[in-house]
KOLLOVO-493899 format. One record per atom (N, C-alpha, C): residue in three letters; x, y, z. Coordinates in steps of 0.001 Angstrom, whole numbers, plus 500000, padded with zeros to 6 digits. Layout:
N
ALAXYZ;...
***
This chain:
79
UNK499009515722496979;UNK498653514566496173;UNK497253514100496616;UNK496365513887495661;UNK495013513474496038;UNK494937511948496177;UNK493792511469496658;UNK493620510045496960;UNK493844509158495725;UNK493316509575494587;UNK493465508777493361;UNK494933508664492955;UNK495683509741493102;UNK497114509708492762;UNK497876508792493717;UNK497515508838494989;UNK498173507972495973;UNK497867506509495668;UNK496609506195495371;UNK496235504817495035;UNK496984504346493795;UNK497093505193492790;UNK497817504829491563;UNK499282504534491864;UNK499876505319492737;UNK501286505120493091;UNK501461503828493903;UNK500535503578494837;UNK500572502330495602;UNK500406501140494660;UNK499507501265493716;UNK499265500196492742;UNK500536499881491966;UNK501252500897491524;UNK502514500683490802;UNK503524499948491679;UNK503616500345492949;UNK504536499694493882;UNK504157498227494057;UNK502859497969494228;UNK502401496598494438;UNK502642495721493220;UNK502424496252492046;UNK502680495495490820;UNK504145495080490762;UNK505020496003491129;UNK506457495728491114;UNK506840494721492200;UNK506422494961493441;UNK506816494105494563;UNK506217492703494445;UNK504970492616494035;UNK504304491313493942;UNK504504490643492586;UNK505220491319491696;UNK505518490793490358;UNK504231490403489616;UNK503287491338489575;UNK502013491131488894;UNK502027491825487543;UNK501285491286486596;UNK501171491922485285;UNK500284493157485356;UNK499212493047486129;UNK498308494178486287;UNK497577494031487611;UNK497002495122488052;UNK496303495150489329;UNK495412496373489326;UNK494224496230489850;UNK493321497357489965;UNK492899497494491417;UNK493385498539492078;UNK493093498752493488;UNK491933499717493686;UNK491208499503494771;UNK490228500462495266;UNK490558500688496732;UNK489875501623497353;UNK490124501871498771;UNK489731500678499629;UNK488829499852499138;UNK488359498696499899;UNK489212497442499693;UNK490198497496498803;UNK491038496332498516;UNK491813495912499762;UNK491771494603500043;UNK492529494030501157;UNK493487492969500624;UNK494313492430501504;UNK495264491388501113;UNK494541490170500541;UNK493338489892501020;UNK492577488741500520;UNK492208488896499045;UNK492176490139498573;UNK491765490425497199;UNK492899490348496184;UNK494136490254496661;UNK495293490336495766;UNK496141489066495884;UNK496288488389494764;UNK497096487172494737;UNK498541487487495118;UNK499080486693496032;UNK500471486868496431;UNK500702487855497558;UNK499632488497498039;UNK499791489468499129;UNK499635488722500448;UNK500751488181500928;UNK500755487459502193;UNK501541488269503221;UNK501782487690504394;UNK502431488450505463;UNK503856488873505101;UNK504592488024504411;UNK505956488380504017;UNK505950489483502960;UNK505108489335501955;UNK505051490364500918;UNK504484491673501483;UNK503661491576502542;UNK503134492786503182;UNK504281493629503732;UNK505240492989504356;UNK506400493715504877;UNK507197494361503752;UNK507382493630502669;UNK508097494186501513;UNK507328495363500922;UNK506001495257500889;UNK505171496351500377;UNK505291497592501250;UNK505263497397502560;UNK505369498532503487;UNK506687499258503259;UNK507767498518503178;UNK509091499128502961;UNK509123499867501626;UNK508586499259500589;UNK508588499883499261;UNK507727501143499236;UNK506568501109499887;UNK505699502291499945;UNK506398503399500727;UNK507041503051501841;UNK507777504055502620;UNK508846504726501759;UNK509581503935501009;UNK510637504481500159;UNK510062505348499048;UNK509016504873498414;UNK508411505591497288;UNK507814506931497715;UNK507208506960498890;UNK506561508175499362;UNK507466509009500272;UNK508642508483500614;UNK509585509213501457;UNK509062509431502865;UNK508488508394503448;UNK507955508495504805;UNK508228507207505566;UNK507880507205506837;UNK508087506036507681;UNK506815505789508481;UNK506298504557508433;UNK505138504175509223;UNK505584503727510611;UNK504790504023511623;UNK505051503477512949;UNK504482502058513000;UNK504891501304513996;UNK504368499954514165;UNK502851499985514338;UNK502354500927515127;UNK500916501055515346;UNK500167501353514060;UNK500741502214513227;UNK500109502533511941;UNK500042501304511046;UNK501116500541511021;UNK501147499333510191;UNK500091498341510666;UNK499947498194511974;UNK498953497265512525;UNK497527497681512185;UNK497286498973511994;UNK495939499472511692;UNK495602499453510201;UNK496546499076509357;UNK496293499044507918;UNK495485497803507558;UNK494196497986507345;UNK493318496871507013;UNK492971496825505529;UNK493123497951504842;UNK492828498007503407;UNK493599499177502786;UNK493466499331501492;UNK494195500388500781;UNK493746501774501253;UNK492468501931501558;UNK491964503211502063;UNK492667503621503345;UNK492912502663504240;UNK493644502962505476;UNK495063503430505165;UNK495678502802504179;UNK497041503189503799;UNK497038504608503221;UNK496051504905502395;UNK495946506247501814;UNK495760507278502912;UNK494882506993503883;UNK494666507917505007;UNK495957508175505769;UNK496713507129506016;UNK497968507256506762;UNK498987508063505963;UNK499091507789504673;UNK500018508536503822;UNK499640510004503792;UNK498344510294503624;UNK497896511692503582;UNK498182512412504891;UNK498068511715506005;UNK498320512339507313;UNK499796512692507494;UNK500666512071506713;UNK502108512309506835;UNK502639513290505792;UNK501770513764504885;UNK502241514677503839;UNK502075516110504260;
***
């Protein structure tokens, strides 16, 4: 799966978890850029992304996720 496909899949998960009508993600997108993406919803997003991609993040990996690009890098490293 390439980076654009991973971002599109993450975007779909975020739209569902955050109950948004639409969302446009880039690799530079952070929680500050997305309405409703707070610490509680971040945990829900992590769980949903893990389920959707069939993987598990370590605590250290989760702590290093600063933007969508970091999440894509981590997902790619686990595929």
